[in-house]
Backbone as JSON, one array per atom type, in Angstrom:
{
  "sequence": "MALDHVIVVLDRNGKVIEDWTQWDKIWGRPHDIEVSPYDPEKHVWIVDADNHFVSEFTHDGKQRLLTLGTPGVPGTDDTHFARPTFMAFEPDGSFYLCDGYDGTRVIKFDKNGKKLFQWGLKGTPPNEKRPGYFNSVHGIAIDPERHFVFINDRNNGRVQKFDENGKFLDQWDMGPRPPMNIHSIYMGQNHILWAADQGSNKLNAYDEDGHYLYSWGTLAPAKAACGAYMAFSQMPMEISTPPK",
  "N": [[81.7, 148.86, 189.26], [78.8, 149.87, 190.38], [75.72, 150.0, 189.49], [72.97, 151.98, 189.37], [69.2, 152.62, 189.69], [68.58, 151.0, 187.48], [66.7, 149.72, 185.82], [63.7, 151.24, 184.63], [60.26, 152.47, 184.21], [58.79, 154.19, 182.42], [55.71, 156.43, 181.53], [53.69, 157.29, 178.69], [54.13, 160.14, 178.75], [56.68, 160.49, 179.69], [57.2, 160.1, 182.45], [58.35, 159.01, 185.04], [57.26, 155.97, 186.27], [57.75, 153.57, 187.49], [60.51, 151.76, 188.95], [62.89, 149.56, 189.23], [64.96, 149.33, 191.68], [64.97, 146.82, 193.15], [66.47, 145.21, 191.91], [69.04, 146.2, 191.26], [71.42, 145.04, 191.99], [72.06, 142.68, 190.54], [72.92, 143.53, 187.75], [75.32, 143.4, 185.16], [75.15, 144.59, 182.35], [72.69, 145.32, 181.06], [71.36, 144.56, 178.15], [68.96, 143.9, 176.41], [65.78, 144.46, 176.4], [62.71, 142.67, 176.44], [59.09, 142.13, 175.78], [57.07, 139.69, 175.0], [54.5, 139.66, 172.55], [53.04, 137.71, 172.41], [52.3, 136.97, 174.79], [50.02, 137.02, 177.43], [50.18, 138.02, 179.7], [52.24, 139.44, 179.87], [55.0, 139.09, 180.51], [58.52, 140.28, 181.64], [61.4, 140.37, 179.61], [64.76, 140.1, 180.12], [67.88, 140.55, 178.8], [71.31, 140.48, 179.97], [74.24, 141.25, 178.83], [76.84, 141.57, 179.83], [76.83, 140.13, 182.18], [75.84, 137.5, 181.42], [73.68, 136.18, 181.32], [70.08, 135.42, 181.0], [66.87, 137.08, 182.34], [63.6, 136.37, 183.14], [60.74, 138.26, 184.29], [58.08, 139.3, 186.32], [55.26, 141.57, 185.14], [55.05, 143.55, 186.35], [57.47, 143.67, 187.53], [57.86, 142.65, 190.32], [58.56, 140.03, 190.69], [60.99, 137.48, 189.97], [61.07, 135.4, 187.81], [62.53, 133.55, 186.14], [65.75, 132.43, 185.21], [68.03, 132.01, 182.9], [71.28, 130.6, 182.09], [74.27, 131.54, 183.79], [74.78, 133.51, 186.03], [77.22, 135.81, 186.04], [79.41, 134.29, 184.81], [80.93, 133.29, 182.34], [80.39, 131.21, 179.42], [80.14, 128.22, 176.87], [78.34, 125.81, 177.4], [75.44, 124.03, 178.14], [74.38, 125.17, 180.36], [75.68, 127.85, 180.41], [75.96, 131.1, 179.07], [78.02, 133.29, 176.51], [78.29, 136.31, 176.7], [75.55, 137.3, 175.68], [72.86, 138.77, 173.48], [70.79, 139.62, 172.19], [66.98, 138.66, 172.14], [63.86, 136.46, 170.48], [60.67, 135.87, 169.94], [58.48, 133.24, 169.17], [55.09, 132.48, 167.9], [53.99, 130.56, 169.33], [55.29, 130.72, 171.81], [57.74, 129.63, 171.91], [61.23, 130.44, 171.89], [64.25, 132.29, 170.93], [67.5, 132.88, 171.52], [70.2, 135.06, 170.89], [73.59, 134.37, 170.9], [76.41, 135.37, 170.87], [78.05, 138.05, 171.75], [80.76, 137.15, 172.39], [79.68, 134.44, 172.02], [78.99, 132.25, 169.29], [76.41, 131.32, 168.42], [73.2, 130.57, 167.66], [70.12, 130.16, 169.81], [67.69, 127.72, 170.48], [64.67, 127.68, 172.94], [61.89, 126.06, 174.39], [58.82, 127.41, 175.61], [58.86, 127.24, 178.24], [61.32, 127.71, 178.69], [62.99, 125.48, 178.1], [65.78, 124.39, 176.8], [65.88, 123.61, 173.42], [67.45, 122.99, 170.89], [70.69, 124.2, 169.15], [72.34, 126.54, 166.89], [75.11, 127.53, 165.07], [78.69, 128.19, 164.27], [81.91, 129.35, 164.74], [83.17, 131.97, 162.88], [85.25, 133.47, 160.47], [86.04, 136.64, 160.78], [86.71, 139.57, 158.68], [85.04, 138.82, 156.62], [83.4, 136.62, 156.3], [81.89, 133.89, 154.74], [80.34, 131.4, 154.8], [77.6, 129.46, 155.28], [75.68, 129.79, 158.4], [77.75, 130.29, 160.17], [79.21, 132.57, 162.29], [80.0, 135.71, 163.46], [79.6, 137.81, 166.08], [76.87, 137.71, 167.15], [74.12, 139.51, 166.55], [71.53, 140.5, 166.98], [68.22, 139.73, 165.92], [65.08, 138.73, 164.11], [61.85, 137.69, 163.65], [59.85, 136.05, 161.12], [56.55, 136.37, 161.87], [54.56, 134.98, 160.78], [55.63, 133.1, 158.72], [57.78, 131.99, 159.87], [60.08, 132.2, 159.53], [63.42, 132.86, 160.29], [65.87, 135.51, 161.28], [68.95, 136.5, 161.3], [71.44, 138.87, 162.37], [74.51, 139.0, 161.31], [76.9, 140.55, 162.64], [79.82, 141.2, 162.81], [80.39, 140.38, 160.05], [78.85, 141.6, 158.77], [76.66, 141.1, 157.45], [73.05, 139.58, 156.74], [71.82, 136.87, 158.14], [69.52, 134.14, 156.76], [67.16, 131.51, 158.43], [65.14, 128.59, 158.76], [62.55, 127.82, 161.18], [63.84, 125.69, 162.31], [66.17, 126.24, 162.45], [67.49, 125.81, 159.67], [69.58, 126.49, 156.97], [68.85, 129.24, 154.81], [69.11, 131.57, 153.03], [71.37, 134.44, 152.68], [72.63, 137.85, 153.06], [74.28, 140.49, 151.96], [75.09, 143.33, 154.03], [76.34, 145.91, 153.06], [79.47, 147.8, 153.15], [81.19, 147.75, 155.79], [83.11, 149.55, 157.99], [81.11, 152.11, 156.42], [78.67, 151.17, 157.21], [76.91, 149.74, 159.93], [75.23, 147.71, 161.35], [72.82, 147.57, 163.84], [70.61, 146.23, 165.17], [67.59, 144.22, 164.16], [64.58, 144.06, 162.92], [61.12, 142.6, 162.31], [58.02, 142.61, 161.26], [54.04, 142.11, 160.7], [53.99, 142.75, 158.21], [56.01, 141.64, 156.66], [58.45, 143.28, 156.3], [61.82, 143.89, 156.65], [63.34, 145.48, 159.35], [66.39, 147.58, 159.7], [68.46, 148.68, 162.15], [70.89, 151.13, 161.56], [73.98, 152.06, 162.91], [75.53, 152.92, 161.56], [75.04, 155.04, 159.46], [72.94, 156.19, 160.87], [70.44, 155.56, 160.31], [66.99, 153.91, 159.58], [66.88, 151.44, 157.69], [64.93, 149.65, 155.44], [64.22, 146.38, 154.32], [63.11, 143.53, 152.02], [61.81, 140.27, 152.56], [63.73, 138.8, 151.24], [66.07, 140.14, 151.29], [66.03, 142.41, 149.38], [66.85, 145.81, 149.04], [64.64, 148.34, 149.88], [63.99, 150.97, 151.12], [64.48, 153.94, 153.17], [64.98, 155.68, 156.32], [65.59, 158.86, 158.35], [68.61, 160.48, 159.51], [71.64, 162.0, 161.11], [71.54, 163.09, 164.09], [71.6, 166.55, 165.4], [74.66, 167.7, 167.26], [74.28, 167.02, 170.61], [71.77, 167.15, 170.79], [70.28, 165.08, 170.24], [69.62, 161.46, 170.36], [72.38, 160.08, 168.78], [72.08, 157.56, 167.3], [70.52, 154.66, 166.14], [69.78, 151.98, 168.11], [68.56, 149.67, 169.06], [65.48, 147.41, 168.41], [61.97, 146.87, 169.69], [60.02, 143.63, 170.19], [57.34, 144.21, 170.63], [54.15, 144.72, 169.14], [54.62, 146.48, 166.43], [54.27, 148.48, 163.68], [55.65, 149.57, 160.69], [55.07, 151.47, 158.01], [55.23, 151.81, 154.6], [56.5, 155.11, 153.66], [54.27, 157.88, 152.69], [53.76, 158.79, 149.22]],
  "CA": [[81.12, 149.79, 189.44], [77.87, 149.66, 190.96], [74.55, 150.4, 188.96], [71.73, 152.49, 189.91], [68.13, 152.98, 188.98], [68.9, 150.25, 186.08], [65.68, 149.49, 184.84], [62.86, 152.25, 185.37], [59.52, 152.26, 183.33], [57.92, 155.57, 182.12], [54.71, 156.52, 180.95], [54.14, 157.8, 177.24], [54.91, 161.45, 178.85], [58.13, 160.35, 180.23], [56.99, 160.4, 183.79], [58.85, 157.5, 185.67], [56.03, 155.09, 186.92], [58.0, 152.48, 188.32], [61.85, 151.92, 189.43], [63.11, 148.35, 189.63], [65.94, 149.32, 192.21], [65.29, 145.8, 194.04], [67.32, 143.94, 191.02], [70.09, 146.77, 190.68], [72.84, 144.47, 192.19], [72.2, 141.83, 189.55], [72.99, 143.67, 186.59], [76.07, 143.47, 184.4], [74.73, 145.19, 181.3], [71.4, 144.88, 180.69], [71.5, 144.83, 176.6], [68.0, 143.94, 175.43], [64.4, 143.96, 177.21], [61.47, 142.34, 175.36], [57.95, 141.78, 176.2], [56.75, 138.77, 173.77], [53.42, 140.19, 171.95], [51.9, 136.58, 172.36], [52.09, 136.6, 176.21], [48.85, 137.85, 177.83], [50.5, 138.5, 181.01], [53.04, 140.32, 179.63], [56.37, 139.06, 181.52], [59.56, 141.07, 180.89], [62.61, 139.38, 179.84], [66.13, 140.97, 180.25], [69.18, 139.95, 178.21], [72.27, 140.75, 180.48], [75.54, 140.91, 177.88], [78.21, 141.25, 180.38], [76.92, 139.01, 183.01], [75.9, 136.46, 180.69], [72.37, 135.66, 181.74], [68.94, 136.18, 180.74], [65.78, 136.68, 183.25], [62.09, 136.4, 182.86], [59.94, 138.78, 185.66], [56.46, 139.8, 186.13], [55.09, 142.7, 184.31], [55.45, 144.84, 187.4], [59.13, 143.44, 187.94], [58.03, 142.21, 191.55], [59.02, 138.66, 190.88], [61.8, 137.28, 189.07], [60.44, 134.05, 187.6], [63.11, 132.34, 185.46], [66.97, 132.77, 185.08], [68.77, 131.12, 182.09], [72.54, 130.95, 181.88], [75.04, 131.48, 184.92], [75.03, 135.0, 186.39], [78.46, 136.13, 186.1], [80.13, 133.06, 184.54], [80.83, 133.07, 180.76], [80.53, 129.77, 178.99], [79.04, 127.98, 175.81], [77.41, 124.77, 177.43], [73.74, 124.13, 178.24], [74.06, 126.2, 181.29], [76.22, 129.4, 180.13], [76.17, 131.86, 177.85], [78.75, 133.96, 176.35], [77.53, 137.81, 176.54], [74.35, 137.09, 175.06], [72.78, 140.07, 172.79], [68.69, 139.68, 171.68], [65.88, 137.51, 171.7], [62.84, 137.22, 169.81], [59.69, 135.15, 170.25], [57.51, 132.59, 167.96], [53.67, 132.81, 168.05], [53.82, 129.41, 170.2], [55.79, 131.11, 173.22], [59.03, 129.28, 172.1], [61.83, 131.65, 171.87], [65.43, 132.37, 170.35], [68.73, 133.77, 171.96], [71.51, 135.32, 170.29], [74.71, 134.18, 171.93], [76.41, 136.4, 171.04], [79.25, 139.08, 171.68], [81.54, 136.05, 172.6], [79.69, 133.28, 171.72], [78.97, 131.97, 167.72], [75.4, 130.62, 168.16], [71.82, 130.89, 168.26], [69.7, 128.8, 170.57], [66.06, 127.68, 170.56], [63.98, 127.35, 173.72], [60.3, 126.13, 174.4], [58.07, 128.38, 176.18], [59.09, 127.3, 179.64], [62.88, 128.03, 178.82], [63.99, 124.3, 178.09], [66.8, 124.15, 175.56], [65.7, 122.49, 172.23], [68.65, 122.96, 169.88], [71.3, 125.44, 168.79], [73.26, 126.23, 165.49], [76.25, 128.13, 164.51], [79.92, 128.01, 164.67], [82.86, 130.32, 164.84], [83.47, 132.36, 161.86], [86.61, 134.24, 160.25], [85.63, 138.2, 160.24], [85.21, 140.53, 158.49], [84.17, 138.6, 155.38], [83.12, 135.23, 156.48], [80.56, 133.74, 153.75], [80.0, 130.1, 154.96], [76.31, 129.63, 156.04], [75.48, 129.27, 159.71], [79.36, 130.7, 160.86], [78.77, 133.97, 163.25], [80.9, 136.47, 164.43], [78.85, 138.87, 167.06], [75.5, 137.32, 166.86], [74.01, 140.75, 167.51], [70.28, 141.1, 166.39], [67.19, 138.68, 165.45], [64.09, 139.06, 163.81], [61.03, 136.65, 163.42], [58.65, 136.22, 160.45], [55.61, 135.66, 162.54], [53.64, 133.97, 159.63], [56.1, 132.31, 157.65], [58.58, 131.34, 160.69], [61.59, 132.58, 159.18], [64.6, 133.28, 161.59], [66.83, 136.43, 160.55], [70.23, 136.71, 162.17], [72.27, 139.95, 162.2], [75.89, 138.29, 161.81], [77.31, 141.82, 162.82], [80.97, 141.61, 162.21], [80.52, 140.2, 158.91], [78.31, 142.76, 157.72], [75.51, 140.42, 156.55], [71.96, 139.03, 157.47], [71.54, 135.14, 157.66], [67.98, 133.69, 156.85], [67.17, 130.61, 158.56], [63.79, 128.33, 158.88], [62.73, 127.75, 162.2], [64.46, 124.52, 162.74], [67.88, 126.32, 161.9], [68.12, 125.33, 158.62], [70.06, 127.94, 156.29], [67.89, 129.2, 153.36], [69.82, 132.68, 152.38], [72.06, 135.4, 153.3], [72.77, 138.88, 152.04], [75.49, 141.59, 152.37], [74.51, 144.69, 154.25], [77.05, 146.83, 152.34], [80.82, 148.01, 153.63], [81.63, 148.26, 157.18], [82.56, 150.78, 158.08], [80.27, 152.91, 157.55], [77.53, 150.37, 157.61], [77.19, 149.31, 161.43], [73.74, 147.42, 161.84], [72.85, 146.85, 165.56], [69.46, 145.16, 165.4], [66.82, 143.88, 163.2], [62.95, 143.78, 162.98], [60.29, 142.3, 161.3], [56.45, 142.68, 161.76], [53.29, 141.27, 160.25], [53.95, 143.18, 156.78], [57.09, 140.74, 156.13], [59.46, 143.92, 155.98], [62.68, 143.57, 157.41], [63.94, 146.63, 159.54], [67.79, 147.48, 160.26], [68.68, 149.84, 162.62], [72.14, 151.08, 161.31], [74.44, 153.01, 163.48], [76.81, 154.02, 160.9], [74.28, 156.11, 158.79], [71.78, 156.76, 161.51], [69.11, 155.38, 159.63], [66.5, 152.82, 159.76], [66.62, 150.88, 156.31], [64.01, 148.54, 154.86], [64.41, 145.24, 153.35], [62.12, 142.71, 151.96], [62.32, 139.24, 153.12], [64.6, 138.12, 150.28], [67.0, 141.19, 151.19], [66.27, 143.49, 148.61], [66.49, 147.35, 149.71], [63.41, 148.87, 149.72], [64.01, 152.42, 151.45], [65.15, 154.38, 154.52], [64.49, 157.06, 156.77], [66.23, 159.11, 159.21], [69.86, 161.17, 159.51], [72.54, 162.04, 162.06], [71.11, 163.99, 164.94], [72.65, 167.42, 165.76], [75.54, 167.24, 168.01], [73.64, 167.54, 172.0], [70.22, 167.39, 170.77], [69.11, 163.95, 170.19], [70.63, 160.43, 170.57], [72.78, 159.87, 167.44], [72.35, 156.29, 166.93], [69.6, 153.64, 166.71], [70.4, 150.84, 168.93], [67.39, 148.25, 168.97], [63.74, 147.35, 168.24], [61.42, 146.08, 170.55], [59.23, 142.79, 169.47], [56.21, 144.37, 170.54], [53.56, 144.93, 168.19], [54.65, 147.67, 165.92], [54.23, 148.27, 162.25], [56.15, 150.71, 159.96], [54.38, 151.06, 156.57], [55.94, 152.65, 153.4], [56.02, 156.27, 153.74], [53.29, 157.96, 151.53], [54.58, 159.35, 147.95]],
  "C": [[79.44, 149.43, 189.72], [76.67, 150.78, 190.35], [73.37, 150.99, 189.91], [70.55, 152.52, 189.31], [68.33, 152.29, 187.53], [67.8, 150.16, 185.01], [64.36, 150.48, 185.76], [61.63, 152.21, 184.01], [58.72, 153.63, 183.36], [56.78, 155.49, 181.12], [54.75, 157.03, 179.49], [54.45, 159.38, 177.51], [56.25, 161.6, 179.31], [58.07, 160.27, 181.71], [57.49, 158.79, 184.08], [57.44, 157.01, 186.61], [56.47, 154.0, 187.83], [59.64, 152.2, 188.25], [62.43, 150.61, 189.94], [64.43, 148.56, 190.62], [66.39, 148.1, 192.9], [66.09, 144.86, 193.23], [68.76, 144.66, 190.81], [71.5, 146.0, 190.76], [72.95, 143.42, 191.01], [72.86, 141.83, 188.32], [74.67, 143.63, 186.01], [76.25, 144.79, 183.51], [73.66, 144.93, 180.63], [71.42, 145.31, 179.11], [70.04, 144.79, 175.79], [66.62, 143.43, 176.37], [63.18, 143.67, 175.89], [60.15, 141.84, 176.35], [57.38, 140.88, 175.09], [55.15, 139.21, 173.53], [52.63, 139.11, 172.05], [51.9, 136.26, 173.89], [50.86, 137.57, 176.72], [49.37, 138.45, 179.01], [51.58, 139.2, 181.02], [54.52, 140.49, 180.31], [57.37, 139.97, 180.54], [60.54, 140.45, 181.01], [63.82, 140.21, 179.37], [67.52, 140.2, 179.9], [70.42, 140.78, 178.93], [73.64, 140.63, 179.59], [76.5, 140.55, 179.08], [77.88, 140.51, 181.53], [76.15, 137.91, 182.78], [74.54, 135.43, 181.4], [71.24, 136.54, 181.05], [67.5, 135.76, 181.91], [64.54, 137.13, 182.69], [61.52, 137.18, 184.5], [58.49, 139.03, 185.02], [56.72, 141.14, 185.62], [55.46, 143.75, 185.09], [56.65, 144.58, 188.07], [59.2, 143.13, 189.46], [58.55, 140.98, 191.82], [60.26, 138.45, 189.82], [61.58, 135.54, 188.76], [61.31, 133.02, 187.19], [64.25, 133.0, 185.49], [67.46, 131.83, 184.08], [70.15, 131.78, 182.13], [72.9, 131.01, 183.56], [75.31, 132.66, 185.4], [76.57, 135.11, 186.6], [79.92, 135.07, 185.77], [80.02, 132.85, 183.25], [80.97, 131.51, 180.27], [79.68, 129.57, 177.9], [78.58, 126.4, 176.06], [75.89, 125.0, 177.53], [73.58, 125.25, 179.32], [74.6, 127.73, 181.31], [76.16, 129.77, 178.95], [77.66, 132.88, 177.79], [78.83, 135.4, 175.81], [76.42, 137.79, 175.69], [73.9, 138.71, 174.62], [71.12, 140.29, 172.89], [68.4, 138.34, 172.09], [64.6, 137.76, 171.19], [62.03, 135.94, 170.22], [58.96, 134.52, 169.13], [56.0, 132.8, 168.79], [53.44, 131.78, 169.3], [54.36, 129.17, 171.69], [57.43, 130.64, 172.94], [59.96, 130.9, 171.72], [63.57, 131.65, 171.48], [66.26, 133.4, 170.93], [69.83, 133.62, 171.03], [72.67, 135.45, 171.07], [75.93, 133.96, 171.25], [77.39, 137.45, 170.87], [80.47, 138.01, 171.3], [81.23, 134.72, 171.85], [79.33, 133.18, 169.94], [77.9, 131.3, 167.53], [74.17, 131.19, 168.4], [71.09, 129.94, 168.8], [68.36, 129.11, 170.92], [65.42, 127.3, 172.03], [62.52, 127.18, 173.8], [60.05, 127.63, 175.45], [58.38, 128.63, 177.71], [60.48, 127.52, 179.81], [63.56, 126.6, 178.96], [64.75, 124.37, 176.6], [66.49, 123.19, 174.59], [66.89, 122.25, 171.36], [69.08, 124.49, 169.94], [72.02, 125.47, 167.54], [74.22, 127.46, 165.69], [77.67, 127.76, 164.91], [80.65, 129.4, 164.2], [83.27, 130.43, 163.22], [85.07, 133.23, 161.74], [86.25, 135.67, 159.89], [86.84, 138.75, 159.73], [84.59, 139.98, 157.21], [84.04, 137.05, 155.33], [81.65, 135.04, 155.4], [79.62, 132.39, 153.84], [78.74, 130.48, 156.01], [76.38, 128.94, 157.55], [76.87, 129.64, 160.68], [78.79, 132.17, 161.31], [80.19, 134.49, 163.6], [80.12, 137.79, 165.23], [77.69, 138.61, 166.44], [74.63, 138.43, 167.57], [72.7, 141.31, 166.55], [69.49, 139.69, 165.61], [65.95, 139.17, 165.26], [63.04, 137.86, 163.29], [60.14, 136.9, 162.4], [57.44, 135.73, 161.26], [54.74, 134.66, 162.2], [54.12, 132.69, 159.11], [57.42, 131.59, 158.74], [60.14, 131.66, 160.21], [62.26, 133.31, 160.34], [65.93, 134.25, 160.9], [67.97, 136.8, 161.4], [70.95, 137.77, 161.76], [73.59, 139.32, 162.24], [76.91, 139.7, 161.54], [78.81, 142.08, 162.21], [81.18, 141.09, 160.69], [79.74, 140.82, 157.92], [77.27, 141.94, 156.73], [74.51, 139.88, 157.38], [71.94, 137.4, 157.33], [69.98, 134.95, 157.62], [67.96, 132.28, 157.25], [65.51, 130.21, 158.87], [63.76, 128.28, 160.7], [63.32, 126.8, 163.21], [66.01, 124.84, 162.93], [68.6, 126.0, 160.65], [68.44, 126.54, 157.53], [69.16, 127.78, 155.03], [68.55, 130.49, 152.53], [70.63, 133.5, 152.94], [72.22, 136.37, 151.97], [73.59, 139.94, 152.58], [74.78, 142.81, 152.57], [75.33, 145.92, 153.79], [78.37, 146.59, 153.1], [80.75, 148.31, 155.09], [82.86, 148.48, 157.61], [82.04, 151.41, 156.45], [79.24, 152.08, 158.14], [77.69, 149.79, 159.04], [75.88, 148.81, 161.83], [73.87, 147.05, 163.18], [72.06, 145.77, 165.71], [68.72, 145.12, 164.05], [65.48, 143.47, 163.54], [62.14, 143.66, 162.22], [58.9, 141.89, 161.83], [55.44, 141.96, 160.64], [53.37, 141.55, 158.59], [55.29, 142.72, 156.04], [58.29, 141.81, 155.71], [60.57, 144.12, 156.82], [63.32, 144.99, 158.01], [65.48, 146.7, 160.01], [68.06, 148.58, 160.85], [70.44, 149.72, 162.35], [72.76, 152.43, 161.96], [75.39, 153.94, 162.6], [76.25, 155.07, 159.9], [73.28, 156.86, 159.74], [70.37, 156.67, 160.85], [68.38, 154.19, 160.05], [66.25, 152.39, 158.16], [65.67, 149.59, 156.45], [64.19, 147.56, 153.89], [63.33, 144.48, 153.17], [62.62, 141.47, 152.55], [63.35, 138.3, 152.36], [66.15, 139.06, 150.14], [67.15, 142.4, 150.08], [65.83, 144.89, 149.21], [65.38, 147.64, 149.15], [63.44, 150.53, 150.02], [64.43, 152.62, 152.69], [64.44, 155.5, 154.56], [65.59, 157.42, 158.1], [67.88, 159.91, 158.8], [70.31, 161.36, 161.05], [71.94, 163.24, 162.7], [72.05, 165.09, 165.41], [73.29, 167.0, 167.03], [74.41, 167.97, 169.89], [72.16, 167.44, 171.94], [69.61, 166.27, 170.65], [70.08, 162.5, 170.41], [71.06, 160.17, 168.76], [72.85, 158.35, 166.9], [70.98, 155.6, 167.24], [70.02, 152.39, 166.86], [69.54, 149.48, 168.64], [65.99, 148.64, 168.88], [63.21, 146.65, 169.3], [60.42, 145.12, 169.63], [57.56, 143.16, 169.8], [55.25, 144.8, 169.53], [53.75, 146.28, 167.39], [54.83, 147.81, 164.24], [54.61, 149.59, 161.45], [55.97, 150.42, 158.6], [55.43, 152.21, 155.94], [55.53, 154.14, 153.52], [55.0, 156.74, 152.74], [53.75, 158.93, 150.55], [53.82, 160.49, 147.84]]
}
């Protein structure tokens, strides 16, 4: 099925100001759009899960600067991905890619897109407990100061914590699945880990050791609003503790 008007840019009032129709034919299912908060040129990175690639564009979408993976061809070697999901950036410009729905690895690249290393092995869901084993690598958060890497091991209902070199540090259970269904995670300067839970339709807050802090949100009325939180952007965003 052909996709039309896949990537559009809106202003703060909801008005369409850009429509990247020139790229409509390349997409299978864009899954994540990121702009590194450390990139002065604000290049746009798009992860396409079903066509197995990641592309970097100029901020206005006129130029496609880089493509990682082989579009349309799944795999698990250095030139292929298996339905990648999310990516996140370090302050030095290096970045991590979650690979993914069908893959079971996290890949680190330098700022130019050169692969540095990877880690991860295929686990046995839904109760895999071994460190570094994954089933649906579906979400990543970076502590920008301490360089911890948090991975949402979705089908095992847990978050795993690593250092910037992929060394396992810790893990914690996110609760029974269902009803819990964490889709993505985010961490900003305040070291609070946010988890978007489609099961409860809430944003859940944890400290960096996995201790639950608080949550907010509820199920939207039918036909009134989107009834699930799907993803965060890594662009600068701070969510603070609600006033008491």
